[in-house]
C-alpha positions in Angstrom: -6.6 14.2 32.1 -5.1 17.6 31.1 -7.2 20.1 29.2 -5.1 19.6 26.0 -5.6 15.8 26.2 -9.3 16.3 26.6 -9.4 18.6 23.6 -7.4 16.2 21.5 -9.6 13.2 22.4 -12.7 15.3 21.7 -11.4 16.4 18.3 -10.6 12.8 17.4 -14.0 11.6 18.5 -15.7 14.3 16.5 -13.6 13.7 13.4 -14.0 9.9 13.3 -17.6 9.9 12.3 -17.0 12.7 9.8 -14.0 10.8 8.4 -16.1 7.8 7.4 -17.7 9.9 4.7 -14.4 11.7 3.8 -12.5 8.6 2.8 -11.2 8.7 -0.8 -13.7 6.2 -2.0 -14.9 8.7 -4.7 -16.4 7.0 -7.8 -13.5 8.0 -10.0 -11.0 6.1 -7.7 -13.3 3.2 -6.7 -11.7 0.6 -9.1 -8.1 1.5 -8.4 -5.8 -1.3 -7.3 -5.7 -1.4 -3.5 -8.5 0.9 -2.7 -10.9 -0.8 -0.3 -14.0 -0.2 1.7 -11.9 1.6 4.4 -10.3 4.1 2.0 -6.9 4.0 0.3 -5.3 1.0 2.0 -6.4 1.7 5.5 -3.7 3.2 7.7 -3.4 0.2 10.0 -3.7 -2.4 7.2 -0.8 -4.4 5.8 -0.9 -5.6 2.2 1.2 -8.1 0.2 1.5 -7.5 -3.5 2.9 -10.0 -6.0 4.5 -8.6 -9.1 5.9 -10.7 -11.9 6.8 -10.6 -15.6 3.9 -11.3 -18.0 1.2 -9.8 -20.1 -1.6 -9.9 -17.5 -1.9 -9.8 -13.7 -0.7 -13.0 -12.0 -3.4 -15.6 -11.4 -1.8 -16.9 -8.2 -3.7 -16.6 -4.9 -0.6 -17.4 -2.9 3.2 -16.8 -3.0 4.6 -19.0 -5.8 6.8 -21.9 -4.7 9.5 -21.0 -7.3 10.2 -18.8 -10.3 11.0 -15.1 -10.6 8.9 -12.5 -8.9 8.9 -9.6 -6.4 6.8 -9.3 -3.3 6.0 -5.9 -1.7 4.9 -6.1 1.9 3.2 -2.7 2.5 3.5 -2.0 6.2 1.1 0.0 8.4 1.8 3.7 8.4 4.4 5.0 10.9 3.3 6.7 14.2 3.7 10.3 12.8 2.0 9.3 9.6 -0.9 7.9 11.6 -1.1 11.2 13.5 -1.3 13.1 10.1 -4.2 10.8 9.1 -6.5 12.7 11.5 -5.5 16.0 9.8 -5.9 14.4 6.3 -9.4 13.1 7.2 -10.4 16.5 8.5 -9.2 18.3 5.3 -10.9 15.6 3.2 -14.2 16.7 4.6 -13.8 19.8 2.6 -11.7 18.6 -0.3 -10.1 15.3 -1.2 -8.0 16.9 -4.0 -4.8 17.5 -1.9 -4.9 14.0 -0.5 -5.5 12.5 -3.9 -2.6 14.3 -5.5 -0.1 13.9 -2.6 -1.1 10.4 -1.4 0.7 9.1 1.6 3.9 7.2 2.3 4.6 4.1 4.4 7.4 1.6 4.8 7.5 -1.3 2.3 9.5 -4.5 2.6 10.6 -5.6 -0.9 11.5 -9.3 -1.5 13.1 -10.3 -4.8 12.9 -13.9 -5.8 15.0 -15.2 -8.7 14.9 -18.9 -9.7 13.2 -19.6 -6.4 16.1 -17.9 -4.4 14.9 -15.2 -2.0 16.7 -11.9 -1.4 15.5 -9.2 1.0 13.9 -7.6 2.7 15.0 -4.3 1.2 13.2 -1.6 3.1 11.9 1.2 0.9 9.5 4.0 1.3 6.4 3.5 -0.7 4.0 6.2 -1.8 0.3 5.5 -2.6 -1.2 8.1 -4.9 -4.7 8.5 -6.3 -4.1 11.2 -8.9 -2.4 10.0 -11.1 -3.2 6.5 -9.9 0.2 5.1 -9.0 2.0 3.1 -6.3 5.6 4.2 -6.1 8.1 1.6 -4.8 11.6 2.9 -5.5 12.8 1.5 -8.8 9.3 0.4 -9.8 5.8 1.8 -9.9 2.4 0.1 -10.2 -0.3 1.7 -12.3 -3.3 1.7 -10.1 -5.7 1.6 -13.0 -4.4 -1.5 -15.0 -2.0 -3.0 -12.4 1.0 -2.7 -14.7 4.4 -3.0 -13.0 6.6 -0.4 -14.5 10.2 0.8 -14.3 10.1 4.1 -12.5 12.8 5.7 -14.6 11.5 4.7 -18.1 7.9 3.7 -17.6 8.7 0.4 -19.4 6.3 -2.4 -18.5 8.0 -5.1 -16.4 4.9 -7.1 -15.8 1.7 -7.0 -13.7 0.8 -7.2 -10.0 -1.9 -8.7 -7.8 -2.8 -8.6 -4.1 -2.3 -11.8 -2.1 -3.9 -13.0 1.1 -2.0 -11.5 4.0 -1.7 -14.4 6.6 -0.7 -17.1 4.1 1.8 -14.7 2.5 3.3 -13.8 5.8 3.8 -17.5 6.6 5.5 -18.0 3.2 7.8 -15.0 3.8 8.8 -16.2 7.2 9.6 -19.7 5.8 11.6 -18.5 2.8 13.1 -15.0 3.2 16.7 -14.7 4.5 16.9 -13.3 7.9 13.2 -14.1 8.6 12.4 -16.4 11.4 10.3 -19.4 10.5 
């Protein structure tokens, strides 16, 4: 192993225990939509979010069989984004403010379903932000405090969102989405 590799591995090993306390699970962000025990949607986690019209968050605990809705499949962070996580965690040991304001980006697959007919995936870049609490998904945002699904350009409420179980949702996407293998 080269000296640089040893140094890098040593820095990672030192920063990992420190990073556990540096996650953005600060009290003021604790109840935000999609903040979990491993920080702001862990870097290697995938998440499925269901958004649909209505006056409250969807009650479904699975992908609906029909109707009109949008699914956001939040992917794991890209390789370089993963590498930047080490730096973010290091900086968060001193101050989480830059991370809270800037958030992070990751790929998101958007599936639009109208009258039970699936379209997508449309691949977009999503941005998860803590301050202000928002998920930015192209034409729409999700308010991380009240889970409102809003039009990005006007802020008009389009509905509400909820998190779905990952594995069952992936099975449903594979069975229904065009271009997806079942």
